[in-house]
N, C-alpha and C positions, 0 to 999 in steps of 0.2 A: 088524249091521243098521244102516241109516242112522238118524240121530236124528230121525225124522219127528215124533214127538210134541213134542220140544223145539223144532224149527223152527217148526211150526205154532203152538205156544203163544206163541212170541216175537212172531209177527206179529199174532195175535189179541189179545194182551194189551197191546200198545203202540199208542197212538193215532197217533204219528208214522209208525210202520211201516205201519199200516193205510192211512194217507193216501198214502204212497209206493207202496203196492201197487196202489191203484186205478187210477192214471193209466196205467201201462204196460199194464194189462189192457184198458182202454178203447181206447187207441191201437192196441194189437195187434189187437183185435177188428175195428176198422174197416179196418185195413190188410189183415187176413185176408179180409174180405168183398170188398174191392176186388180183391185178387189172385185169389181164388176165382172171382169173376164174370168177370174178364178171361180167366182160363185156360179157363173153360167156353166163353166166346164164341170165343176164338181156336182152341183145340185142338178144340173141338166142331165148328167149321167144317171143320177139316182131316180129322177122323175121318169127318164126313159126306161129304166129297169122296171119301175112300177107299172108303166103302161104295157110293156112287153109281157110282164107276168100276168097282168089282167087279161090280155088278149089270148095268151096261151091257155088259160083256164077254159076258154070257150072253144079250144081246138084250133085256133088260128095262129098265124105267125106274122109278125110285123116288126120291122127295124125302126124303132122309135128314137134312135139316137139324135137325129136332127130335130124331130118334133119336141123332144124333151127339153133341149137347150133353147129352142125358140120360145117355148112356153115360159121357161124360167126367165129368159131375157125380157120378155114382155111384162112379167110380173114384177121384176126388179125395177122397171121404169117408174112404177108407182112409189117406190121408196128410194129413188135416186137422190132426193134431197137429204134424207137421213144418212145415207151411205156417204155422200160427199161431205156433209158437215162433220160426221164422225171422223172421216179421214183427215180433213183439214185441221180440225181442232187437236187431234192427237199428234200430228206432225208439227204444227205451227204454233204450239202453245207459247214458247219463249218469244217469238216474234209478235204475237198478238198481245202478250203481256206488255212489251215495250210500247207497242202502238197505242194501247189503251191508256197507258201512263202519259204518253205525249198528248193524247186527246184531253185528258183531265187537266194537264198542265196548261195547255193552250186556252182552255175554256175557263178554268177556275184559278189558275196561277199556282197551284200546288196539288200534290197527290198524297193520299194516305199510304203509309208504308207499314204493312204488317209482316212480321217474320214468321215464315212457315218452314218447318224442318224438312230436310231432304226426304226423310222417311214418310212424312205426311204428304209431301208432294207426290212421291211415287204411288202412294195409296190412292191419292186423289185421281191421278191419271188412270190407274187400273180400274177404279170404280166407274169413272166416266166412260171408258171404253166398253166396259160391261153393260152400262146403262144404255149406251148408244146401240149396241147389238140387240139388247132386249127390246128397245123401242122399235128398232128396225124390223125385228121378227113379228112384233105385234102389228105394225103397219102392213107388213107383207100379208099377214093372215086376214086382214080386213080390207085389203086393197080392192076387193070386188064390190064393197059396199059404197053406194052413192057414187059410182064411177070413179073411185079413188079419192073423193073429197075428204073422207075421214082419214085416210092414210096421209094425205097432204097436211091435214091439220095436226096430226101426230108429229110429223116432221117439223112443223112450225113450232110446236111445243118443245121439241128437242133443240131447235135453233135458239129459242128463248133462253133455255138453260145454259147452252154452250156459249152464246155470245155475251152473256152477262157475267159469266164465271170469273174472268180476270178482275173485274171491278169488285165483285163480291169477295174474292179471295183477299184483296187488299184491305178489306174491312173485317177480316176473320170470319166471314160467313162461307163455310166450306161445304162441299158435297158430303152427305146428301141433304143437309139442312138448307142448302142454297136452292134446292128445287122449290120448296114452299115459298121461300123469300122471293124467288123470281116471279111466281104467279101472283104474289101480292103487290107487285109493282104497278103503279098507275100506267095504264096503257098496255098491260101484259097481253090481254086477249087480242086486241088489234095487231100487235106486233107478231103474235103467233100466226094469225090469219094471213098477214102479208108475207111473212117468211115462208109459210107453207104453200102459198100460191105459186111461189117460184119453182116448186117441184115440177110444174108442168112445162116450164121453159128452162132447160138446162143452161143455156147461155146466159139468160137473165139471172139465173142462180149465181153464176160466177161474178157477174157485174154488181149484183146487189150486196154480196157478202160484206165487203169492207164498210159500206154505208150502214148496214144493219148492225155491224159490230160497234161502230161509233154511236149509233142510236141507242143500243143497249147499254153502252157505257154511260151515256148521259142520263138515261133513266135511273140507273143505280146511283150515280153521283148525286142526283137531286133528291132521290128518295132517302138516301143514307149519307148525309153530309159527313165529311171526314172527321171521325172522332179520335184519330190517333195522331201522334207527332207527324208533322208534315215535312216533306222535303221539296225544295224548289230545284228544278233542273233546267 
C-alpha cells in the first residue's frame, strides 16, 4: 500500500511543508475556476447550437443557450479532478519541485540532483499539459459509464503521473517514460483509486493534494534509491 499516513504526517507536522502546500492549492483553485468557466461558456455555446440545430430540423424552435451550458457544467464535474490537477501542476511546478526536495531531505537526509536542460524542461511541461488535456477529454467522453467511476479512476491515474513527476525527474526518468515507471511503483493502483475518489468531493480534493504529493514522492524515493550525486540542504 502507498505510505499515505507517512506522507500526510510529514506535511501536517512540518511548518515549511505546510506553507509550500498552500500556495499551489490556491493558485490551482483559481486556475481551475477560470478554465471551468471558460469551458462551460465555450463548449456550452457549441452544445446549445447542436441542440438548437437538431430541434430546428424537426420544425421546432428552442433557445438552448442555458440548457447547453448546464449540460456541459454537469459533465465537467466528472472530470473536475483532472482539470484541477492539470491546472495546479502546470502553474505550481517550481513550488512542488522544492517541496518534494524538502520531503526527501527530511525523510532520507539527501536528495538526488539530476540536471535537466531548459529546453527539455519546456518540452516536459508542454507534453504534460497536452497529456492532461488528452486524459481529461477521454474522461469526459466516458463520464456516463458506471456513474462517473471510470472517469474518476482516469483522473486518479493522471494524479499518479503528475504527483510523482518531480521525484522521477530528479532521477532522470522523464515524460513520457515516467508514465510506465509510475504504474510500476508498488502501491500505484491503490494510489490512483484514492486520488480518483477525491473527484467526487472537490473540497477534499484541495485538502488531499499536498499529502498525496508527499506520498507519491516517498513511493518514488523508496522504489528508486538515489543513484546520482547527492546534495544536502
